[in-house]
A tleap script that builds the chain and sets N, CA, C and O, in Angstrom:
source leaprc.protein.ff14SB
mol = sequence {
  NMET ASP ALA TYR THR PRO VAL SER CYS ASP
  PHE HIE ASP GLU LEU GLU ALA ILE ALA THR
  LEU HIE GLN THR CYS ARG ILE VAL TYR ARG
  THR GLU ALA ASN ALA THR ASN GLU ILE SER
  GLY GLN ILE VAL ASP VAL TYR ALA SER ASN
  HIE ALA ASP TYR ALA LYS LEU ASP ASP GLY
  THR VAL ILE ARG LEU ASP GLN ILE VAL SER
  VAL ASN ASP LYS PRO VAL SER PHE SER CYS
  CASP
}
set mol.1.N position { 65.272 88.227 116.651 }
set mol.1.CA position { 64.700 86.912 116.377 }
set mol.1.C position { 63.450 86.746 117.235 }
set mol.1.O position { 63.342 87.345 118.305 }
set mol.2.N position { 62.525 85.946 116.773 }
set mol.2.CA position { 61.259 85.719 117.466 }
set mol.2.C position { 61.485 85.029 118.810 }
set mol.2.O position { 62.565 84.513 119.097 }
set mol.3.N position { 60.418 85.039 119.626 }
set mol.3.CA position { 60.452 84.333 120.914 }
set mol.3.C position { 60.693 82.841 120.667 }
set mol.3.O position { 60.223 82.274 119.680 }
set mol.4.N position { 61.422 82.234 121.572 }
set mol.4.CA position { 61.767 80.815 121.435 }
set mol.4.C position { 60.566 79.920 121.707 }
set mol.4.O position { 59.833 80.131 122.673 }
set mol.5.N position { 60.367 78.914 120.848 }
set mol.5.CA position { 59.346 77.888 121.027 }
set mol.5.C position { 60.058 76.573 121.336 }
set mol.5.O position { 60.765 76.050 120.475 }
set mol.6.N position { 59.892 76.024 122.542 }
set mol.6.CA position { 60.624 74.806 122.912 }
set mol.6.C position { 60.261 73.608 122.026 }
set mol.6.O position { 59.101 73.403 121.669 }
set mol.7.N position { 61.279 72.833 121.687 }
set mol.7.CA position { 61.050 71.580 120.971 }
set mol.7.C position { 60.662 70.518 121.996 }
set mol.7.O position { 60.887 70.693 123.194 }
set mol.8.N position { 60.083 69.425 121.527 }
set mol.8.CA position { 59.682 68.361 122.446 }
set mol.8.C position { 60.910 67.708 123.086 }
set mol.8.O position { 62.005 67.731 122.523 }
set mol.9.N position { 60.712 67.140 124.245 }
set mol.9.CA position { 61.794 66.433 124.935 }
set mol.9.C position { 62.308 65.267 124.087 }
set mol.9.O position { 63.509 64.996 124.062 }
set mol.10.N position { 61.399 64.580 123.393 }
set mol.10.CA position { 61.802 63.457 122.545 }
set mol.10.C position { 62.727 63.915 121.423 }
set mol.10.O position { 63.726 63.260 121.130 }
set mol.11.N position { 62.391 65.048 120.794 }
set mol.11.CA position { 63.224 65.565 119.706 }
set mol.11.C position { 64.579 66.002 120.255 }
set mol.11.O position { 65.612 65.735 119.641 }
set mol.12.N position { 64.582 66.666 121.398 }
set mol.12.CA position { 65.814 67.091 122.052 }
set mol.12.C position { 66.686 65.870 122.352 }
set mol.12.O position { 67.893 65.893 122.114 }
set mol.13.N position { 66.072 64.802 122.876 }
set mol.13.CA position { 66.800 63.567 123.177 }
set mol.13.C position { 67.384 62.943 121.913 }
set mol.13.O position { 68.495 62.413 121.942 }
set mol.14.N position { 66.648 63.000 120.806 }
set mol.14.CA position { 67.156 62.465 119.538 }
set mol.14.C position { 68.402 63.212 119.088 }
set mol.14.O position { 69.369 62.600 118.636 }
set mol.15.N position { 68.379 64.527 119.210 }
set mol.15.CA position { 69.553 65.316 118.835 }
set mol.15.C position { 70.748 64.967 119.713 }
set mol.15.O position { 71.871 64.861 119.220 }
set mol.16.N position { 70.516 64.789 121.003 }
set mol.16.CA position { 71.609 64.405 121.906 }
set mol.16.C position { 72.144 63.017 121.567 }
set mol.16.O position { 73.348 62.782 121.670 }
set mol.17.N position { 71.269 62.094 121.165 }
set mol.17.CA position { 71.707 60.750 120.782 }
set mol.17.C position { 72.562 60.811 119.522 }
set mol.17.O position { 73.591 60.141 119.436 }
set mol.18.N position { 72.142 61.610 118.547 }
set mol.18.CA position { 72.929 61.775 117.321 }
set mol.18.C position { 74.312 62.329 117.664 }
set mol.18.O position { 75.317 61.890 117.105 }
set mol.19.N position { 74.357 63.294 118.584 }
set mol.19.CA position { 75.632 63.882 118.994 }
set mol.19.C position { 76.507 62.856 119.705 }
set mol.19.O position { 77.701 62.755 119.424 }
set mol.20.N position { 75.917 62.098 120.622 }
set mol.20.CA position { 76.663 61.100 121.393 }
set mol.20.C position { 77.262 60.024 120.491 }
set mol.20.O position { 78.371 59.547 120.732 }
set mol.21.N position { 76.520 59.646 119.449 }
set mol.21.CA position { 76.971 58.600 118.530 }
set mol.21.C position { 77.887 59.131 117.427 }
set mol.21.O position { 78.357 58.366 116.586 }
set mol.22.N position { 78.140 60.452 117.430 }
set mol.22.CA position { 79.009 61.096 116.435 }
set mol.22.C position { 78.543 60.825 115.010 }
set mol.22.O position { 79.356 60.641 114.104 }
set mol.23.N position { 77.221 60.802 114.820 }
set mol.23.CA position { 76.652 60.541 113.502 }
set mol.23.C position { 76.581 61.827 112.692 }
set mol.23.O position { 76.275 62.896 113.220 }
set mol.24.N position { 76.870 61.704 111.403 }
set mol.24.CA position { 76.642 62.812 110.494 }
set mol.24.C position { 75.148 62.853 110.182 }
set mol.24.O position { 74.528 61.820 109.927 }
set mol.25.N position { 74.585 64.046 110.205 }
set mol.25.CA position { 73.156 64.172 109.932 }
set mol.25.C position { 72.921 65.335 108.971 }
set mol.25.O position { 73.781 66.197 108.788 }
set mol.26.N position { 71.751 65.336 108.370 }
set mol.26.CA position { 71.346 66.416 107.468 }
set mol.26.C position { 70.268 67.225 108.186 }
set mol.26.O position { 69.242 66.681 108.594 }
set mol.27.N position { 70.506 68.514 108.334 }
set mol.27.CA position { 69.580 69.397 109.025 }
set mol.27.C position { 69.057 70.448 108.056 }
set mol.27.O position { 69.830 71.129 107.382 }
set mol.28.N position { 67.744 70.570 107.995 }
set mol.28.CA position { 67.101 71.646 107.252 }
set mol.28.C position { 66.583 72.626 108.291 }
set mol.28.O position { 65.902 72.230 109.237 }
set mol.29.N position { 66.905 73.914 108.118 }
set mol.29.CA position { 66.501 74.918 109.101 }
set mol.29.C position { 66.179 76.247 108.426 }
set mol.29.O position { 66.571 76.504 107.287 }
set mol.30.N position { 65.451 77.082 109.169 }
set mol.30.CA position { 65.110 78.421 108.688 }
set mol.30.C position { 66.183 79.401 109.152 }
set mol.30.O position { 66.673 79.326 110.279 }
set mol.31.N position { 66.536 80.319 108.260 }
set mol.31.CA position { 67.499 81.366 108.596 }
set mol.31.C position { 66.758 82.588 109.130 }
set mol.31.O position { 65.528 82.628 109.103 }
set mol.32.N position { 67.497 83.580 109.612 }
set mol.32.CA position { 66.881 84.806 110.117 }
set mol.32.C position { 66.089 85.516 109.023 }
set mol.32.O position { 65.131 86.228 109.324 }
set mol.33.N position { 66.468 85.337 107.771 }
set mol.33.CA position { 65.747 85.950 106.649 }
set mol.33.C position { 64.538 85.103 106.248 }
set mol.33.O position { 63.887 85.384 105.241 }
set mol.34.N position { 64.241 84.074 107.031 }
set mol.34.CA position { 63.118 83.153 106.810 }
set mol.34.C position { 63.270 82.319 105.538 }
set mol.34.O position { 62.287 81.822 104.990 }
set mol.35.N position { 64.503 82.174 105.081 }
set mol.35.CA position { 64.806 81.263 103.977 }
set mol.35.C position { 65.117 79.897 104.576 }
set mol.35.O position { 65.376 79.792 105.775 }
set mol.36.N position { 65.093 78.856 103.758 }
set mol.36.CA position { 65.422 77.516 104.229 }
set mol.36.C position { 66.841 77.177 103.790 }
set mol.36.O position { 67.231 77.445 102.654 }
set mol.37.N position { 67.598 76.593 104.691 }
set mol.37.CA position { 68.970 76.190 104.407 }
set mol.37.C position { 69.131 74.726 104.801 }
set mol.37.O position { 68.445 74.239 105.700 }
set mol.38.N position { 70.037 74.032 104.126 }
set mol.38.CA position { 70.326 72.636 104.452 }
set mol.38.C position { 71.816 72.497 104.696 }
set mol.38.O position { 72.635 73.059 103.969 }
set mol.39.N position { 72.158 71.736 105.736 }
set mol.39.CA position { 73.556 71.526 106.091 }
set mol.39.C position { 73.740 70.089 106.550 }
set mol.39.O position { 72.834 69.498 107.137 }
set mol.40.N position { 74.906 69.530 106.285 }
set mol.40.CA position { 75.254 68.198 106.786 }
set mol.40.C position { 76.460 68.329 107.691 }
set mol.40.O position { 77.389 69.084 107.403 }
set mol.41.N position { 76.440 67.589 108.789 }
set mol.41.CA position { 77.561 67.623 109.705 }
set mol.41.C position { 77.260 66.831 110.958 }
set mol.41.O position { 76.205 66.208 111.081 }
set mol.42.N position { 78.198 66.864 111.881 }
set mol.42.CA position { 78.019 66.193 113.161 }
set mol.42.C position { 77.639 67.223 114.219 }
set mol.42.O position { 78.238 68.295 114.309 }
set mol.43.N position { 76.641 66.880 115.011 }
set mol.43.CA position { 76.276 67.725 116.147 }
set mol.43.C position { 77.288 67.439 117.255 }
set mol.43.O position { 77.453 66.295 117.678 }
set mol.44.N position { 77.959 68.489 117.717 }
set mol.44.CA position { 78.961 68.308 118.767 }
set mol.44.C position { 78.450 68.769 120.127 }
set mol.44.O position { 79.043 68.440 121.155 }
set mol.45.N position { 77.342 69.538 120.144 }
set mol.45.CA position { 76.804 69.992 121.421 }
set mol.45.C position { 75.345 70.397 121.236 }
set mol.45.O position { 74.968 70.957 120.208 }
set mol.46.N position { 74.545 70.107 122.237 }
set mol.46.CA position { 73.167 70.591 122.335 }
set mol.46.C position { 73.110 71.279 123.690 }
set mol.46.O position { 73.334 70.648 124.723 }
set mol.47.N position { 72.808 72.582 123.687 }
set mol.47.CA position { 72.927 73.333 124.927 }
set mol.47.C position { 71.881 74.450 125.013 }
set mol.47.O position { 71.255 74.809 124.016 }
set mol.48.N position { 71.708 74.985 126.214 }
set mol.48.CA position { 70.794 76.096 126.458 }
set mol.48.C position { 71.611 77.362 126.717 }
set mol.48.O position { 72.650 77.338 127.376 }
set mol.49.N position { 71.097 78.470 126.171 }
set mol.49.CA position { 71.717 79.770 126.392 }
set mol.49.C position { 70.683 80.851 126.115 }
set mol.49.O position { 69.944 80.766 125.134 }
set mol.50.N position { 70.624 81.859 126.965 }
set mol.50.CA position { 69.709 82.987 126.761 }
set mol.50.C position { 68.266 82.552 126.543 }
set mol.50.O position { 67.589 83.067 125.653 }
set mol.51.N position { 67.798 81.617 127.344 }
set mol.51.CA position { 66.403 81.154 127.325 }
set mol.51.C position { 66.014 80.443 126.028 }
set mol.51.O position { 64.848 80.475 125.634 }
set mol.52.N position { 66.980 79.802 125.361 }
set mol.52.CA position { 66.709 79.034 124.137 }
set mol.52.C position { 67.684 77.863 124.091 }
set mol.52.O position { 68.698 77.857 124.789 }
set mol.53.N position { 67.364 76.870 123.259 }
set mol.53.CA position { 68.236 75.702 123.075 }
set mol.53.C position { 68.868 75.764 121.699 }
set mol.53.O position { 68.260 76.239 120.740 }
set mol.54.N position { 70.107 75.272 121.613 }
set mol.54.CA position { 70.885 75.357 120.382 }
set mol.54.C position { 71.596 74.036 120.105 }
set mol.54.O position { 71.855 73.250 121.016 }
set mol.55.N position { 71.907 73.807 118.823 }
set mol.55.CA position { 72.768 72.706 118.411 }
set mol.55.C position { 73.984 73.315 117.739 }
set mol.55.O position { 73.860 74.187 116.878 }
set mol.56.N position { 75.163 72.849 118.138 }
set mol.56.CA position { 76.411 73.306 117.516 }
set mol.56.C position { 76.962 72.158 116.688 }
set mol.56.O position { 77.054 71.026 117.163 }
set mol.57.N position { 77.332 72.455 115.437 }
set mol.57.CA position { 77.888 71.444 114.542 }
set mol.57.C position { 79.404 71.498 114.543 }
set mol.57.O position { 80.004 72.461 115.019 }
set mol.58.N position { 80.013 70.459 114.008 }
set mol.58.CA position { 81.466 70.348 114.005 }
set mol.58.C position { 82.157 71.441 113.201 }
set mol.58.O position { 83.349 71.676 113.397 }
set mol.59.N position { 81.443 72.117 112.301 }
set mol.59.CA position { 82.056 73.205 111.539 }
set mol.59.C position { 81.857 74.562 112.209 }
set mol.59.O position { 82.233 75.592 111.651 }
set mol.60.N position { 81.258 74.564 113.423 }
set mol.60.CA position { 81.042 75.799 114.159 }
set mol.60.C position { 79.664 76.412 113.968 }
set mol.60.O position { 79.318 77.367 114.664 }
set mol.61.N position { 78.871 75.887 113.044 }
set mol.61.CA position { 77.520 76.386 112.833 }
set mol.61.C position { 76.682 76.168 114.084 }
set mol.61.O position { 76.714 75.086 114.672 }
set mol.62.N position { 75.935 77.184 114.495 }
set mol.62.CA position { 75.039 77.093 115.645 }
set mol.62.C position { 73.621 77.358 115.150 }
set mol.62.O position { 73.366 78.364 114.488 }
set mol.63.N position { 72.699 76.448 115.476 }
set mol.63.CA position { 71.313 76.545 115.031 }
set mol.63.C position { 70.403 76.516 116.246 }
set mol.63.O position { 70.491 75.608 117.073 }
set mol.64.N position { 69.532 77.504 116.353 }
set mol.64.CA position { 68.531 77.493 117.425 }
set mol.64.C position { 67.529 76.388 117.105 }
set mol.64.O position { 67.045 76.299 115.977 }
set mol.65.N position { 67.215 75.545 118.089 }
set mol.65.CA position { 66.434 74.339 117.824 }
set mol.65.C position { 65.059 74.619 117.232 }
set mol.65.O position { 64.571 73.824 116.429 }
set mol.66.N position { 64.420 75.725 117.605 }
set mol.66.CA position { 63.094 75.983 117.045 }
set mol.66.C position { 63.146 76.495 115.603 }
set mol.66.O position { 62.104 76.732 114.992 }
set mol.67.N position { 64.345 76.664 115.063 }
set mol.67.CA position { 64.493 77.047 113.657 }
set mol.67.C position { 64.689 75.817 112.760 }
set mol.67.O position { 64.691 75.928 111.534 }
set mol.68.N position { 64.853 74.650 113.384 }
set mol.68.CA position { 65.027 73.412 112.623 }
set mol.68.C position { 63.696 72.992 112.022 }
set mol.68.O position { 62.661 73.014 112.688 }
set mol.69.N position { 63.742 72.610 110.751 }
set mol.69.CA position { 62.578 72.085 110.042 }
set mol.69.C position { 62.582 70.560 110.140 }
set mol.69.O position { 61.555 69.942 110.422 }
set mol.70.N position { 63.771 69.954 109.897 }
set mol.70.CA position { 63.893 68.493 109.974 }
set mol.70.C position { 65.340 68.094 110.192 }
set mol.70.O position { 66.267 68.841 109.880 }
set mol.71.N position { 65.512 66.895 110.738 }
set mol.71.CA position { 66.829 66.273 110.901 }
set mol.71.C position { 66.721 64.880 110.301 }
set mol.71.O position { 65.894 64.072 110.722 }
set mol.72.N position { 67.566 64.610 109.317 }
set mol.72.CA position { 67.523 63.329 108.594 }
set mol.72.C position { 66.104 63.027 108.101 }
set mol.72.O position { 65.616 61.904 108.226 }
set mol.73.N position { 65.463 64.035 107.548 }
set mol.73.CA position { 64.108 63.959 106.978 }
set mol.73.C position { 63.005 63.765 108.012 }
set mol.73.O position { 61.847 63.583 107.637 }
set mol.74.N position { 63.330 63.798 109.294 }
set mol.74.CA position { 62.311 63.690 110.336 }
set mol.74.C position { 61.950 65.108 110.790 }
set mol.74.O position { 62.815 65.850 111.256 }
set mol.75.N position { 60.668 65.485 110.652 }
set mol.75.CA position { 60.267 66.845 111.046 }
set mol.75.C position { 60.441 67.080 112.544 }
set mol.75.O position { 60.279 66.171 113.357 }
set mol.76.N position { 60.773 68.318 112.885 }
set mol.76.CA position { 60.879 68.705 114.282 }
set mol.76.C position { 59.512 68.573 114.950 }
set mol.76.O position { 58.479 68.778 114.313 }
set mol.77.N position { 59.514 68.232 116.224 }
set mol.77.CA position { 58.270 68.232 117.002 }
set mol.77.C position { 58.460 69.208 118.155 }
set mol.77.O position { 59.533 69.297 118.752 }
set mol.78.N position { 57.389 69.936 118.450 }
set mol.78.CA position { 57.457 70.962 119.480 }
set mol.78.C position { 56.770 70.509 120.749 }
set mol.78.O position { 55.915 69.623 120.734 }
set mol.79.N position { 57.162 71.135 121.850 }
set mol.79.CA position { 56.584 70.821 123.155 }
set mol.79.C position { 55.119 71.191 123.182 }
set mol.79.O position { 54.717 72.195 122.593 }
set mol.80.N position { 54.321 70.393 123.858 }
set mol.80.CA position { 52.887 70.658 123.988 }
set mol.80.C position { 52.589 71.536 125.196 }
set mol.80.O position { 51.445 71.948 125.390 }
set mol.81.N position { 53.601 71.830 126.011 }
set mol.81.CA position { 53.391 72.614 127.239 }
set mol.81.C position { 53.114 74.066 126.919 }
set mol.81.O position { 52.914 74.871 127.828 }
savepdb mol mol.pdb
quit
């Protein structure tokens, strides 16, 4: 997989808020084959591992944050650093 590109702190905070509120959300993300996939579920954890950040959903799906295209139709924003 490509080098990790950090998402903005605001976007990271939004994902944590969605998780804290146990809200179901719709996530569009890119797969390793560079296809687009859409999934609905609850984010149960947002965490860092191996120099990247991830979101884990209630069904066990794990998505690297820089592979997310949008959450609830809101496009991902990346860090300016």
